[in-house]
N, C-alpha and C positions, 0 to 999 in steps of 0.2 A: 639348875645353873648356879655356880658360885657367885657370890657378891663380889663386886669389883673393889679393890681397896685403893682408893686414891690417895689416901695419907701415905701409904706404903710407895706408891708411885712418886709422889712428891719426893720422900727420901731417896728413891733410887736417881731420879732425875737430878737432884741437888749433888749427890755423890758423884753422879758421871760428869756433870758440867764442872764440878771442883776438880776431878782428875783431869779434865781436858781444857781447864782454864787458860784463857789467852790473855795474857797482859794484866794490868791493873785497871778493873772496872769497878767504878763508885758512882751509884745513883745520888745526884744531889737533889734533895727535896727543898724547894723554896721555904723561906720563912713566912710566917703568917702576915698578909697584909692588913694593915690598921691604917688610920687616917682617911680623909675624903677621897673619892673617886678620882678628882682632879690632881691630887698631890699625894699618892700612896706613900707609906712607910712599910718597909718590910723588916720582919724579925730575922734572926740569924738563921742560916741554912743548916739543914741537916744531912750529913753524909753517911752512906749506907754502902760499906765494902760488899761486893757481890762477886759470885762465880760466874762465868759464862764463855760463850764463843762469839766471834765476830767475823763477819764475811760480807760481801758484796749482796746487793738485794737480788733475790730469785726473780727471774724475769715475770714469773706470774703476778708478783705485787706492783710491779712498775706501772704507774698510771701517769698519764700526761698532767704536769703541772702540780703533781703531788708528792709522789714518790719516784724518784728517778733512778736509773741504773748506777749512778754513781755514789748513792746513798749506801748506808751501812745496815745490815739486818743483824740485830743482836739476840741471842738466846740467852736468858738468865734464869738463874734458879730462883726460887721463891725465897724472900727475905723478908724484914721487918715491916715492910710497908707496901702499898700497892703503887706502883709506879704509874705516873700521869703526864700528860703532854706539857704540863707547866714546870716539870722538872728538867733536869739536864742530865746527860750521861758523861762521865769522865772516862776517857778511854786512853791509858797510858799518858795522864796528865793533861790531856786535850779535851776540852767541854765540845759537847755536841748537843744541839737540839734535837729534842724528842719529837717526832711528828706523827708517830701512831704506836699506840701500845696495844697489843693482844693477848689476852689470857689464853693458855693452853690447858685444858679444853675450853671451849667458848662458855660453858656453863658449869655450875658446881665446884668442887674443890679444885683450885688451880694447882697445876703440876710444874709449870714454868711460864715465863713470860717471853714474849718476842716484841722488841721495840725496834722502830724503824726510825733511824737517826739522820740528820743531814752531815755529809761528810766534810 
């Protein structure tokens, strides 16, 4: 059996998401937190332009009190950092809170990211 080439899959997924890119998508990574817990200071944010698609949340991911049907499901290409729930996603200039991040596939080399964002 031939060895599966995830690096090539990452390139293919990034190319396809670039071809079908929907709007302006920017992952906003928060600045580093310094200072005491009770009065933190944050460094400058870093913006990562990224290709992807945006749609309503698929029914299988809706969970009471966590992800709702009115939220957004965003599939992103791999970019220069790993997205987290402490970051935000700007979609056409409007910032959205990230409530969940999933790597595709769940282990090994990441081919794409799925982010669930508050609408």
